[in-house]
Structure formats: structure tokens, C-alpha cells
GUKOLPA-743589 format. One record per residue (C-alpha): residue number from 1; residue in three letters; z, y, x. Coordinates in steps of 0.001 Angstrom, whole numbers. Each point is the difference from the previous one (the first is absolute). Layout:
residues N
pos, code, z, y, x
NUM, ALA, Z, Y, X
...
This chain:
residues 513
pos, code, z, y, x
1, UNK, 0, 0, 0
2, UNK, -798, 3408, 1375
3, UNK, 1025, 3504, -981
4, UNK, -2363, 2559, -1405
5, UNK, -1519, 2250, 2614
6, UNK, 1611, 3409, 180
7, UNK, -3433, 1583, 64
8, UNK, -467, -1088, -3644
9, UNK, 2946, 2074, -1166
10, UNK, -699, 3429, -1537
11, UNK, 1836, 1909, 2744
12, UNK, -699, 3622, 838
13, UNK, -817, -29, 3739
14, UNK, 1937, 2189, 2411
15, UNK, -1758, 2907, 1647
16, UNK, 390, 2189, 3077
17, UNK, 3606, 756, 979
18, UNK, 1413, -2702, -2281
19, UNK, -2205, -2655, 1607
20, UNK, 1014, 1155, 3480
21, UNK, 3665, -3, -1059
22, UNK, -172, -3565, -1270
23, UNK, -1809, -1087, 3169
24, UNK, 2727, 1522, 2190
25, UNK, 2745, -1466, -2194
26, UNK, -1396, -3544, 194
27, UNK, -648, 362, 3723
28, UNK, 3611, 1194, 433
29, UNK, 1286, -3113, -1804
30, UNK, -1997, -2264, 2301
31, UNK, 1085, 2057, 3030
32, UNK, 3651, -326, -950
33, UNK, -104, -3779, -533
34, UNK, -1882, -648, 3264
35, UNK, 2166, 2509, 1893
36, UNK, 3132, -2012, -788
37, UNK, -1396, -3062, 1770
38, UNK, 284, 1861, 3344
39, UNK, 2408, 2948, -465
40, UNK, 3034, -2203, 760
41, UNK, -1528, -1593, 3129
42, UNK, 1277, 2610, 2469
43, UNK, 3265, 372, -1934
44, UNK, 1161, -3620, 257
45, UNK, 2212, 684, 3039
46, UNK, 1549, 3066, -1651
47, UNK, 599, -1758, -3325
48, UNK, 1461, -3067, 1731
49, UNK, 2418, 2136, 1992
50, UNK, 1047, 2075, -3013
51, UNK, 690, -3075, -2149
52, UNK, 1605, -2108, 2723
53, UNK, -2783, -2582, 251
54, UNK, -2079, -1426, 2861
55, UNK, -3635, 968, 618
56, UNK, -1128, -3462, -1133
57, UNK, 1873, 460, -3291
58, UNK, -1435, 3506, -277
59, UNK, -3547, -1370, -187
60, UNK, 884, -1435, -3423
61, UNK, -474, 3586, -1220
62, UNK, -3725, -403, 825
63, UNK, -540, -3613, -1050
64, UNK, 1916, 225, -3306
65, UNK, -2271, 2811, -1217
66, UNK, -3175, -1758, 1177
67, UNK, 855, -3336, -1654
68, UNK, 1044, 1616, -3293
69, UNK, -3211, 2041, -51
70, UNK, -2037, -3138, 712
71, UNK, 1556, -1813, -2970
72, UNK, -897, 2711, -2527
73, UNK, -3612, 496, 1127
74, UNK, -1292, -3185, -1712
75, UNK, 1894, 1052, -3154
76, UNK, -1667, 3410, -233
77, UNK, -3043, -1153, -1984
78, UNK, 2118, -1819, -2587
79, UNK, 2408, 2959, -307
80, UNK, -2887, 2461, -450
81, UNK, -1564, -2137, -2737
82, UNK, 3284, -662, -1763
83, UNK, 1551, 3497, 109
84, UNK, -2903, 2278, 980
85, UNK, -1068, 1129, 3473
86, UNK, 1259, 3568, -480
87, UNK, 3404, -1067, -1345
88, UNK, 491, -2484, 2852
89, UNK, -1103, 2582, 2567
90, UNK, 2318, 2751, -1284
91, UNK, 2949, -2391, -439
92, UNK, -525, -1352, 3523
93, UNK, -141, 3550, 1361
94, UNK, 3267, 1061, -1653
95, UNK, 1806, -3218, 932
96, UNK, -1250, 396, 3566
97, UNK, 1638, 3436, 105
98, UNK, 3289, -1260, -1480
99, UNK, 291, -2932, 2405
100, UNK, -953, 2258, 2926
101, UNK, 2997, 2177, -872
102, UNK, 2244, -3082, -228
103, UNK, -1224, -1129, 3448
104, UNK, 1187, 3323, 1409
105, UNK, 3397, -356, -1718
106, UNK, 569, -3552, 1355
107, UNK, 3095, -277, 2197
108, UNK, -567, -3556, 1236
109, UNK, -2969, -1984, 1276
110, UNK, 288, -2464, -2879
111, UNK, -275, 2756, -2602
112, UNK, -2857, 1666, 1864
113, UNK, -1977, -3241, 142
114, UNK, 630, -643, -3716
115, UNK, -1294, 3468, -907
116, UNK, -2948, -392, 2400
117, UNK, -957, -3182, -1865
118, UNK, 62, 1918, -3299
119, UNK, -1954, 2851, 1604
120, UNK, -2636, -2498, 1194
121, UNK, -248, -1597, -3443
122, UNK, -607, 3458, -1492
123, UNK, -2429, 1066, 2735
124, UNK, -2239, -3087, -128
125, UNK, -2029, 1060, -3072
126, UNK, -454, 3600, 1245
127, UNK, -2596, -882, 2644
128, UNK, -2512, -1971, -2158
129, UNK, 570, 2069, -3163
130, UNK, -508, 3330, 1789
131, UNK, -3484, -1179, 985
132, UNK, -709, -1527, -3422
133, UNK, 905, 3237, -1782
134, UNK, -2042, 2084, 2452
135, UNK, -3089, -1986, -924
136, UNK, 847, 290, -3693
137, UNK, 586, 3771, 10
138, UNK, -2763, 1172, 2328
139, UNK, -3653, 118, -1171
140, UNK, -2157, -2651, 1601
141, UNK, -1865, 2523, 2161
142, UNK, 3291, 1296, 1424
143, UNK, 1651, -3389, 421
144, UNK, -998, -449, 3690
145, UNK, 1702, 3287, 922
146, UNK, 3105, -1049, -1950
147, UNK, 153, -3390, 1702
148, UNK, -529, 1761, 3342
149, UNK, 3038, 2193, -698
150, UNK, 1999, -3103, -934
151, UNK, -1124, -1879, 3128
152, UNK, 898, 2961, 2223
153, UNK, 3578, -60, -1286
154, UNK, 132, -3748, 746
155, UNK, -894, 720, 3626
156, UNK, 2076, 3161, 424
157, UNK, 3221, -1316, -1588
158, UNK, 767, -2623, 2693
159, UNK, -594, 2708, 2635
160, UNK, 2245, 2526, -1732
161, UNK, 2744, -2588, -634
162, UNK, 1385, -324, 3542
163, UNK, -267, 3758, 664
164, UNK, 1677, 979, -3259
165, UNK, 2640, -2706, 366
166, UNK, 794, 1117, 3530
167, UNK, 266, 3699, -844
168, UNK, 2184, -606, -3066
169, UNK, 2305, -2348, 1944
170, UNK, 404, 2365, 2943
171, UNK, 158, 3325, -1855
172, UNK, 1979, -1141, -3071
173, UNK, 1150, -3597, -505
174, UNK, -1528, -3364, -894
175, UNK, 521, 243, -3827
176, UNK, -2556, 2824, -91
177, UNK, -2830, -2452, 770
178, UNK, 685, -1301, -3526
179, UNK, 1035, 3267, -1675
180, UNK, -3405, 1516, 851
181, UNK, -1610, -2328, -2570
182, UNK, 2191, 1129, -2892
183, UNK, -1469, 3417, -915
184, UNK, -3571, -1219, 608
185, UNK, 466, -3064, -2204
186, UNK, 1745, 1779, -2863
187, UNK, -2322, 3028, -70
188, UNK, -3134, -2159, 294
189, UNK, 1375, -2328, -2677
190, UNK, 530, 2843, -2496
191, UNK, -3291, 1806, 699
192, UNK, -1865, -3312, 227
193, UNK, 1088, -1057, -3481
194, UNK, -1092, 3357, -1467
195, UNK, -3447, -235, 1610
196, UNK, -728, -3737, -64
197, UNK, 1376, -1290, -3307
198, UNK, -3357, 673, -1702
199, UNK, -1591, -2540, 2388
200, UNK, 2254, -2865, -1079
201, UNK, -1940, -3217, -613
202, UNK, 410, -2357, -2989
203, UNK, 2773, -2557, 400
204, UNK, -826, -3672, 390
205, UNK, 2723, -2601, -532
206, UNK, -739, -2448, 2788
207, UNK, 2453, -2860, 677
208, UNK, 1981, 327, 3223
209, UNK, 373, -2928, 2366
210, UNK, 3826, 55, 67
211, UNK, 311, -3277, 1900
212, UNK, -2504, 1122, 2645
213, UNK, 1749, 3361, 391
214, UNK, 3396, -1690, 320
215, UNK, -1271, -2481, 2595
216, UNK, -1648, 2811, 1998
217, UNK, 3220, 2026, 85
218, UNK, 2007, -3079, 1055
219, UNK, -2185, -1077, 2924
220, UNK, -763, 3520, 1249
221, UNK, 3678, 1027, -116
222, UNK, 1154, -3262, 1644
223, UNK, -2584, 317, 2774
224, UNK, 872, 3621, 729
225, UNK, 3750, -680, 2
226, UNK, -549, -2911, 2376
227, UNK, -1970, 2174, 2411
228, UNK, 2444, 2914, -217
229, UNK, 3174, -2090, 354
230, UNK, -1381, -2582, 2430
231, UNK, 1152, 1534, 3268
232, UNK, 3341, 1123, -1397
233, UNK, 814, -3548, -1247
234, UNK, -1496, -1884, 2992
235, UNK, -3017, -1199, -1948
236, UNK, -89, -3689, -956
237, UNK, 3480, -647, 1375
238, UNK, 1122, 1753, -3183
239, UNK, 56, -1845, -3334
240, UNK, -797, 3314, -1718
241, UNK, -3273, 355, 1928
242, UNK, -905, -3648, -646
243, UNK, 663, 503, -3723
244, UNK, -2119, 3185, -52
245, UNK, -2834, -1748, 1870
246, UNK, 9, -2915, -2450
247, UNK, 127, 2392, -2962
248, UNK, -2949, 1987, 1385
249, UNK, -2054, -3128, 740
250, UNK, 657, -1725, -3343
251, UNK, -417, 3268, -1902
252, UNK, -3316, 699, 1724
253, UNK, -1388, -3488, -713
254, UNK, 1108, 227, -3633
255, UNK, -1534, 3481, -217
256, UNK, -3339, -1290, 1321
257, UNK, -91, -2929, -2433
258, UNK, 972, 2147, -2981
259, UNK, -2389, 2865, 733
260, UNK, -2959, -2330, 546
261, UNK, 565, -1672, -3377
262, UNK, 1204, 2957, -2119
263, UNK, -2534, 1511, -2418
264, UNK, 1167, 3594, 566
265, UNK, 1519, -53, 3519
266, UNK, 1966, 2961, 1337
267, UNK, -1982, -422, 3241
268, UNK, -3499, -1482, -252
269, UNK, -40, -2303, 3026
270, UNK, -3392, -1389, -1012
271, UNK, -1705, 2871, 1834
272, UNK, 842, -1804, 3254
273, UNK, -2780, -2461, -829
274, UNK, -2373, 2662, 1378
275, UNK, -253, -542, 3746
276, UNK, -699, 3662, 716
277, UNK, 3103, 1106, -1886
278, UNK, 2232, -2586, 1697
279, UNK, -1269, 1039, 3444
280, UNK, 506, 3687, -817
281, UNK, 3575, -498, -1216
282, UNK, 808, -2116, 3067
283, UNK, -1347, 2791, 2178
284, UNK, 1976, 2708, -1758
285, UNK, 3215, -2020, 181
286, UNK, -352, -640, 3740
287, UNK, -1190, 3496, 910
288, UNK, 2165, 2055, -2371
289, UNK, 3082, -2061, 878
290, UNK, -598, 705, 3703
291, UNK, -691, 3684, -660
292, UNK, 3030, 556, -2241
293, UNK, 2345, -1996, 2242
294, UNK, -985, 2060, 3046
295, UNK, 301, 3205, -2042
296, UNK, 3581, -855, -1023
297, UNK, 960, -1085, 3527
298, UNK, -1228, 3160, 1741
299, UNK, 2563, 2488, -1417
300, UNK, 2843, -2529, 420
301, UNK, -857, -244, 3703
302, UNK, -591, 3725, 503
303, UNK, 3217, 1087, -1712
304, UNK, 2249, -2815, 1173
305, UNK, -999, -240, 3655
306, UNK, -2324, 2855, 986
307, UNK, 2248, 2862, -1142
308, UNK, -2347, 1367, -2680
309, UNK, 1296, 1878, -3021
310, UNK, -1200, -1086, -3444
311, UNK, -2307, 3044, -128
312, UNK, -1513, -677, 3433
313, UNK, -365, -3687, -832
314, UNK, -1710, 823, -3303
315, UNK, -2436, 2417, 1621
316, UNK, -920, -2578, 2654
317, UNK, -418, -2846, -2511
318, UNK, -2104, 2159, -2316
319, UNK, -2643, 582, 2687
320, UNK, -1672, -3226, -1119
321, UNK, -1098, 1650, -3245
322, UNK, -1847, 3021, 1380
323, UNK, -3232, -1717, 1055
324, UNK, 298, -2357, -2996
325, UNK, -394, 2939, -2396
326, UNK, -2870, 1499, 2015
327, UNK, -2001, -3242, 284
328, UNK, 602, -1355, -3538
329, UNK, -2915, 1911, -1657
330, UNK, -2465, -1249, 2637
331, UNK, 1216, -3579, -365
332, UNK, -336, 216, -3805
333, UNK, -3688, 964, 377
334, UNK, -588, -2559, 2737
335, UNK, 1497, -2837, -2066
336, UNK, -2860, 267, -2531
337, UNK, -2628, -524, 2725
338, UNK, 1566, -2421, 2496
339, UNK, 1268, -3558, -453
340, UNK, 3697, 608, -824
341, UNK, 1031, -3050, 2051
342, UNK, -1245, 1745, 3151
343, UNK, 1911, 3193, -841
344, UNK, 3203, -1898, -803
345, UNK, -256, -2105, 3147
346, UNK, -535, 3112, 2160
347, UNK, 2876, 1827, -1689
348, UNK, 2470, -2867, 308
349, UNK, -1003, -722, 3611
350, UNK, 426, 3700, 812
351, UNK, 3516, -50, -1491
352, UNK, 730, -3176, 1967
353, UNK, -1198, 1464, 3300
354, UNK, 2026, 3176, -447
355, UNK, 3102, -2028, -919
356, UNK, -532, -2243, 3040
357, UNK, -270, 3121, 2182
358, UNK, 3337, 1141, -1437
359, UNK, 1623, -3233, 1246
360, UNK, 19, 1526, 3510
361, UNK, 2473, 2748, -965
362, UNK, 2896, 915, 2298
363, UNK, 3318, 1820, -418
364, UNK, -1093, 3058, 2004
365, UNK, -3057, 845, -2132
366, UNK, -582, 3566, -1159
367, UNK, -806, 851, -3625
368, UNK, -3691, 424, 814
369, UNK, -182, -3496, 1524
370, UNK, 1597, -1506, -3121
371, UNK, -1918, 2194, -2439
372, UNK, -3637, -153, 1068
373, UNK, -445, -3751, -688
374, UNK, 1452, 634, -3471
375, UNK, -2507, 2814, -460
376, UNK, -2894, -2266, 1021
377, UNK, 1278, -2727, -2307
378, UNK, -1030, 2198, -2943
379, UNK, -3689, -678, 663
380, UNK, 413, -3642, -944
381, UNK, 1990, 503, -3190
382, UNK, -2843, 1118, -2331
383, UNK, -2345, -2583, 1565
384, UNK, 2521, -2615, -1019
385, UNK, 1177, 1192, -3455
386, UNK, -3106, 1494, -1652
387, UNK, -2666, -2718, 511
388, UNK, 2507, -2869, -383
389, UNK, 794, 1120, -3557
390, UNK, -3720, 102, -802
391, UNK, -542, -3420, 1595
392, UNK, 2849, -1601, -1961
393, UNK, -994, 1417, -3392
394, UNK, -3720, -682, 462
395, UNK, 882, -3673, 521
396, UNK, 1409, -499, -3525
397, UNK, -1621, 207, -3431
398, UNK, -60, 3532, -1491
399, UNK, 2362, -1105, -2782
400, UNK, 2525, -1121, 2631
401, UNK, 23, 3273, 1947
402, UNK, 3224, 1410, -1476
403, UNK, 1915, -3262, 494
404, UNK, -1354, -389, 3530
405, UNK, 952, 3583, 917
406, UNK, 3541, -424, -1317
407, UNK, 483, -3305, 1801
408, UNK, -1344, 1459, 3249
409, UNK, 2441, 2892, -293
410, UNK, 2834, -2474, -587
411, UNK, -955, -2062, 3080
412, UNK, -364, 3129, 2137
413, UNK, 3395, 1359, -1002
414, UNK, 1716, -3350, 462
415, UNK, -1563, -456, 3441
416, UNK, 1396, 3389, 1041
417, UNK, 3488, -836, -1296
418, UNK, 23, -3443, 1639
419, UNK, -1340, 1406, 3273
420, UNK, 2781, 2611, 49
421, UNK, 2651, -2722, -197
422, UNK, -1720, -2223, 2572
423, UNK, -546, 2857, 2465
424, UNK, 3584, 1215, -301
425, UNK, 1443, -3480, 526
426, UNK, -2380, -835, 2854
427, UNK, 680, 3357, 1664
428, UNK, 3766, -539, 115
429, UNK, -208, -3690, 944
430, UNK, -2421, 654, 2855
431, UNK, 2145, 2900, 1242
432, UNK, 2987, -2371, 222
433, UNK, -2087, -2576, 1871
434, UNK, -1428, 2542, 2445
435, UNK, 3475, 1445, 576
436, UNK, 1351, -3450, 936
437, UNK, -2922, -590, 2400
438, UNK, 310, 3411, 1652
439, UNK, 3793, -226, 292
440, UNK, -392, -3081, 2187
441, UNK, -2389, 1820, 2334
442, UNK, 1499, 3485, 301
443, UNK, 2295, 968, 2888
444, UNK, 950, -3519, 1046
445, UNK, 1409, 1294, 3287
446, UNK, 1855, 2921, -1594
447, UNK, -1926, 2657, 1971
448, UNK, -832, 2126, -3050
449, UNK, 3654, 130, -1130
450, UNK, 1104, 968, 3508
451, UNK, -2604, 2771, 228
452, UNK, 1046, 1413, -3375
453, UNK, 3666, -111, 998
454, UNK, -809, 1823, 3237
455, UNK, -1667, 2735, -2092
456, UNK, 3324, 637, -1759
457, UNK, 40, -2469, -2920
458, UNK, 2877, -2325, -744
459, UNK, -758, -3728, -72
460, UNK, 40, 32, -3823
461, UNK, -2385, 2964, -101
462, UNK, -2332, -1693, 2497
463, UNK, -104, -3212, -2031
464, UNK, -531, 1955, -3234
465, UNK, -2916, 1867, 1588
466, UNK, -1647, -3241, 1101
467, UNK, 617, -1530, -3440
468, UNK, -1634, 3006, -1671
469, UNK, -3057, -355, 2226
470, UNK, -119, -3740, -714
471, UNK, 118, 573, -3755
472, UNK, -2673, 2694, 125
473, UNK, -2356, -2230, 2023
474, UNK, 708, -3002, -2262
475, UNK, -921, 2014, -3078
476, UNK, -3143, 1291, 1715
477, UNK, -1112, -3533, 904
478, UNK, 737, -1180, -3541
479, UNK, -1938, 2922, -1497
480, UNK, -3001, -800, 2181
481, UNK, 270, -3671, -988
482, UNK, -160, 913, -3697
483, UNK, -3068, 2180, 623
484, UNK, -1707, -3012, 1655
485, UNK, 810, -2116, -3079
486, UNK, -1419, 2729, -2260
487, UNK, -3173, 148, 2119
488, UNK, -387, -3780, -389
489, UNK, 340, 349, -3783
490, UNK, -2738, 2672, 42
491, UNK, -2256, -2381, 1958
492, UNK, 522, -2768, -2555
493, UNK, -807, 2504, -2775
494, UNK, -3243, 1004, 1736
495, UNK, -1002, -3675, 157
496, UNK, 1019, -731, -3614
497, UNK, -2367, 2604, -1468
498, UNK, -3013, -1979, 1225
499, UNK, 863, -2852, -2357
500, UNK, -1213, 2281, -2784
501, UNK, -3707, -261, -902
502, UNK, -2091, 3146, 169
503, UNK, 499, 1883, -3288
504, UNK, -2974, 114, -2370
505, UNK, 1154, 3028, -1984
506, UNK, 2045, 3177, 453
507, UNK, 3259, -169, -1933
508, UNK, 1511, 2681, -2169
509, UNK, 3218, 628, 1903
510, UNK, 1535, 2248, -2629
511, UNK, 2332, -2823, -1032
512, UNK, 1365, -322, 3530
513, UNK, 3312, 1488, 924
């Protein structure tokens, strides 16, 4: 069953300033939802310290939002049909603002994570619905410009996130990275309802796959908890981790069986029968996971061990977006003329080479030495994201485009959340291993301690100085190790894309988000 097209409704079209206002409002909603995926990245250390938690626990602030957002994305289509796209959009906007405020008020990590989950659940529908409503409101001849505005916010938001997060943390305090959403969400929600309610579509009472939704929540939550708590509980030596692993595995298998046999599945897994789509999703999981993991790791390293403030760390991290914004329009044009597999392969290999180059970092690097590879990394980002979306959606039947786009978004978000947990755990474990190896090699004869004592230090001060150097070098080696692992994941992604056949048509990517 399908809903009536909004174009068939007798709606008075918007003109001039009103049209521009709606375009900016919808772009702002998308900007806000995407911004919150990165705004907390450079603030993890600050938040952890303020709430008495470790850095590894602090990363739950990132992963909890990402997982919650991933869960609601497949539900967006059903919600829009059942309650109306405009009502769902406005409700999501207002709830996003309310839960953002509650995140700022949280006085413990547990409360903050709970409110971040609710914020992610509210923010999930904002990204796809902002694009859907843009295409509904704008005349067909102006739709490309509207989608261009929307796409620009998608690229700019991850760049602005670390900078804005850093400035707010340093100049004010960490709750302001959440408070900043509140006035935007509430004002846009009120104005949006006034301007968009005339574009509401007819309601369609579609059945919801309650069992599939429940199974998805169970296995996703169990998997994420296992990854987040693994290091803290000594992995499979803990009965809790074993229980979570079994729950995730059984839940996932049950989810697969149910979704493949359900008439109206919450996630249409049948699209994986298309080889091109399967190869594209594999590529995006491997490449986006590597990209997001490295992006989360960078500010943790810079702030924790290189002496960077949150602002400085955010500015350095955000360099990766500058060339991405500048090259995106050229890549969009190029992707209609060149085999997208070639563009994706080049983009992913470029990201892999830059990440591999970053694995030779040292503790005495200047900001320029850290920053310029991040700047160059931006060239590969549009080459990876833009044509891969087209390749994936051109591989499925036109009637499956919306389902395929939602599932791809789910897989992409989950890969980022899982990569964050894996990178954080691997980073700390490798640092411990490197520290043990270096400790057995450093100053075996005691010469360094003696030299430091002769310079005026006490024996305790001399040992503390050597220990500090050991820890700094251990973290640096571990950071470089994780960059090598990310580069390997990029390489596997570049190979995976070639399992897709050459596309025979150009897909309408308006359903992608």
C-alpha cells in the first residue's frame, strides 16, 4: 500500500521569501541532527572529567546517540505514513530540543547517556524527513538547488561540530554543546509547523513489524553494550560480556529469520540479494567505520597527550572538511560520467593512504604536521560518499530505493558506533602492551635516573619523569597502530567495491540520507 503523492494535494505553493525560509529551516534541522554526531567528539575528555568517568566511558556519549539514531531511521517511513511526515518532523524537532536541554542538565554519566539515547531517537527522523519535505515543498525546477543546500549542510555540519564543541567547552562549559540546540529546535519547530502543515500528506495505516523492531533493539543494544563494557569487564572472562554476546548473536539470527519471512518487515533485508548493493554496503561499513573511528580517536589523543585545548583540537580535526566541501560539487558532476566504482575505489584508497601516512606520527609534531594530512584527507571524502550512494541505489529496483537507502544509513551509523568502541578499546589495550614492552627496555642501567637526579630532581621526580615519557610514547605507538588498522580497513573497502557490477542506470538519490 502506498500513500497518495503530495503533489496531488491542492496546496498553494510557497513563493519567494517563504520558500527560502522553509529551505533554510529544513536545512537547519538537518544541520543540527548531523552536527550532534560530531559536536561531542572533542568534548569527551572534558565531559568525562566533569562527571568523574574515564575517557573510555566518555565515548558512550558518542555511541549512544549514534545507535539510537540508527534504530529510528528504518522507522521513519512507517512513522511518516502513519502520523504524517510534517507531524513527525515537527514532533522530532521539538523532542530533540527538549532532550538536548536534559543532556545539559545531566549530573552523572548514566543520566547523560540516557538522555543522549532519547536525543538520538528524536534526531533520527530529522535527517531523512528534512530532505523529503524539501522535495515536497520546492517546485521541481528548483529541487536541485534545494537538495544542494541540504547536501551542503550535511558536509559542513561534521566540520563545524568539532570547532563549535571545542569553543563552547573552553569558553563556557560542556553543557552548552547541548544547550545550543534548544532555541534552534524550538523556534524551528514552531515556525516549521506554521509554514509546513499545509503540506501534510494523507495518512496510511500500515502495520508495524513489532517483533522485528523489538529484535533489532535487543541485538543492537546487546552488541553495543558488549563493545562498550568489554575492556572494563575483562571481555569474555566476564559472565556479563558472555551473556551480552550470546544475546546479540541469538537476537541477530532471530532478527534475520524474522525479517526475511515477514510480509511487512521493519528492515527489508531482501535488497541484499542485489550484488551491487551488498558490495556497496560492505564498502561503506569498512570505509566509514575506519573514517569515523580515526575521527573519534584524533581529539582524544590531541587533548589527552599532546596538550591541545578542546578548541585547538576541534580546529585541527575540522581541517578534513575544508577540501571536502570544495571538491564535492565537482565529484557530483563527475559521478554521472565516470564508472562510480572507479571513483569510490580512488576515494577510499586516498583515505587509506593518508591514514597510513598518519601512522608515522610522533610526540614532538607541530600543529601543521598533524593538520595538513587531515586537510588532504578531505579530497577523498566526496569521492567516497557521493558515488557510493549512487552505486548502491542504482543496484536495487526503483521501488526498493527508499528501503535500501534507510538500510544503508542504518549500516553506516552502526559501523561508526561499533568502530568507536573497537578503536577506543584497542587504543587503550595496545597502549598498555607497548608500555610493558618499553618499560623492560628503558634505562636498564639506571643512567637516565642518575642524570635527572644530577640535574636537581629527587629520585621520585626522576622516576615520575621517565614514567611520563614512557606513557606518552606508549600512547603514540598505540595511536599509530590504530591508524594502521584503519588504513587496512580502507584497503578492504576499496577491494569490496569491485564486487559490484557496473551500474546500468543512474539512481535517484533523493531517498538517501
